[in-house]
C-alpha positions in Angstrom: 11.2 -33.5 -10.9 11.5 -30.0 -9.4 9.1 -27.2 -10.5 10.5 -23.7 -10.0 8.3 -21.4 -7.9 8.3 -17.7 -7.8 7.0 -15.5 -5.0 3.7 -13.7 -5.7 4.0 -9.9 -5.7 0.7 -8.0 -6.0 2.6 -4.9 -7.1 3.3 -6.5 -10.4 -0.5 -6.7 -11.1 -1.5 -3.2 -10.1 -1.2 -1.5 -13.5 -4.0 1.1 -13.4 -5.5 3.5 -10.8 -8.7 1.4 -11.0 -6.7 -1.8 -10.1 -5.2 0.0 -7.2 -8.5 1.3 -5.9 -10.2 -2.1 -6.2 -7.3 -3.8 -4.4 -7.2 -1.3 -1.5 -11.0 -1.3 -1.2 -11.0 -5.1 -1.0 -8.3 -4.9 1.7 -10.3 -2.5 3.7 -13.2 -4.9 3.6 -11.1 -7.9 4.6 -8.9 -6.3 7.2 -9.5 -7.8 10.7 -9.2 -4.4 12.4 -5.4 -4.4 13.1 -4.6 -2.5 9.9 -2.0 -5.0 8.7 -3.8 -5.8 5.5 -4.3 -2.1 4.6 -0.7 -1.3 5.4 0.5 -4.2 3.2 -1.8 -3.0 0.4 -0.5 0.5 0.6 3.0 -1.0 0.4 2.1 -2.9 -2.7 0.5 0.1 -4.4 3.4 2.4 -3.5 5.9 -0.1 -4.9 3.8 -0.4 -8.1 3.8 3.4 -8.5 7.5 3.7 -7.5 8.5 4.1 -3.9 11.1 6.8 -4.7 8.5 9.0 -6.2 6.0 8.4 -3.4 8.8 9.2 -0.9 9.4 12.5 -2.6 5.7 13.3 -2.8 5.1 12.6 0.9 8.3 14.4 2.1 9.4 11.2 3.8 12.6 9.4 3.4 12.5 6.3 1.1 13.9 4.1 3.8 11.5 5.4 6.4 8.6 4.7 4.0 9.8 1.2 3.4 10.0 0.7 7.1 6.6 2.2 7.9 4.8 0.2 5.2 6.9 -3.0 5.7 5.6 -6.2 7.4 6.8 -5.0 10.8 5.8 -1.4 10.3 3.3 0.5 12.4 2.9 3.8 10.5 1.2 6.8 12.1 -2.1 7.9 10.7 -0.5 11.0 9.3 1.9 8.8 7.3 -1.1 6.8 5.9 -2.8 10.0 4.8 0.4 11.4 3.2 0.9 8.1 1.3 -2.7 8.0 0.1 -2.6 11.6 -1.0 0.7 10.9 -2.9 -1.0 7.9 -4.5 -3.9 10.1 -5.6 -6.3 8.3 -3.3 -8.9 9.7 -0.8 -10.3 8.0 2.3 -14.1 8.0 2.4 -16.4 6.9 5.2 -19.7 5.2 4.8 -22.1 3.4 7.2 -21.1 -0.2 7.9 
């Protein structure tokens, strides 16, 4: 018997700003230092919000945004800040 399997997509579960903040905060905690988990989380959150709108709000092209936040992306810090601002998020620092 074959059981159909669907791919998990975190973006489908990010319904509220609180969900998005909790998810991104957890990814900051778990990231190994290479930023891949944070980039992936920003991708999920941007897709949950609507990548076209985020592209407009950041002034970046939609394709460029997909590429920067994609699995092979390596976005500049300025891009990360623009995306976070477009998502209504702020980056805060606290002692480790």
